N, C-alpha and C positions, 0 to 999 in steps of 0.2 A: 429280897434285894440282892442276895448273893447266892452262889452255888454251894457254899460250904455244907449246909445241912443235907442237901440232896446228895452230894458226893459221899458224905459220911454214912448215910443210910444205904445208898446204892452199892457201896463196896461189899456189903454183906449179901448181895444178890437175893433179896427177899422174893418169895414166890408171889406175894400180893403185889398188885400193880402200884407203882410209885408215881403218883400224879403230882406235878409241881406247878403251882400257879406262878407265872412269870408276869412281872409288871412292865417289862420292856422287851422290845424285839431282840435286842442284843442278848439279854439273858435267855430268852426263849431259844434262840439259835444255839447258844452254848449248851443249854440243857439237852437239846436234841441230839447232841453227840455223846451223851452219857448212857451207857448200856443200862437198860431196865427203867429208864425214866421217860415218862410221857409228859412233855411240857404242855401247859395250857395257857395261852396268852389271854389274860383277863381284861375284858372290856370294863369291868368294874373298877380296876385299878386306874384306868385312863379316864373314868367318869363318863364312858359312852354307853353304859348299860341302859336300856330303855326302861326296864321295870325294876331292876335290882338295885339301883342306886350305886353308891361307891363305898369303899371301905372293906374291912375284913369279912364282915357278915355277907356282903354282896359277893365277894370272891368265893366264899363257902357255898353260897347258893348256886353260883355259876359252875363251880366244880362238881357239885352234886348233880346238876342237870346234865353235865357232860358225861359223868360216870353212868347215869341211868341210860342216856341216849346211846352210849357205846356198848351197853349190855354188860358192863363191868360190875355193876351194883344194882340193887333194888331199893326202893323206899323202905326204910326201917332197918337196913343193914347197918352194922357198926363199922365206922371208919376211924382211923387214927389221924389226928390233926396235929401237925408240928408247926409251930408259929412263934413269932416274936411276941413278947408280952405287951409291948407298946410300939407305937409307930416310930418312936425315937430310937428304939433298940433294933439294930440290924441283925443281931444273932438270934437264931432260933433257940428259945429257952423254955418253951412251954409244950407239953405233950398231953393231949386229951383224947379220949375215945368218945365219940358222939354217934347218935343214931341219925342216919341220913334222912333228911326231909327237904322238900323243895320250897318250903315257906321260910326257911332260914332259922327255924327254931331248933334248938339242940336239946338232946335229952340223954 
């Protein structure tokens, strides 16, 4: 919902790609100005995804598909997911490492 977590991570200039799922065009455009951040406008957030549905799991699937299509990751790679623990929470307060899969399952 906000740029706070992306800015906090980007300031350390990580070597790994920082992909941020944006739920609005305004946030997407703002994130595009941050060095080291690749914003991804999520159709899943807008509810327009044809097969992925909506919600956090759908966003994760869409981000995984994008990472694989761009050659930034392969299926089975570990990725770090920073997110809010609930939809009511706007601040990122959860950090998980997951194995990338296109079916939405995490391991």
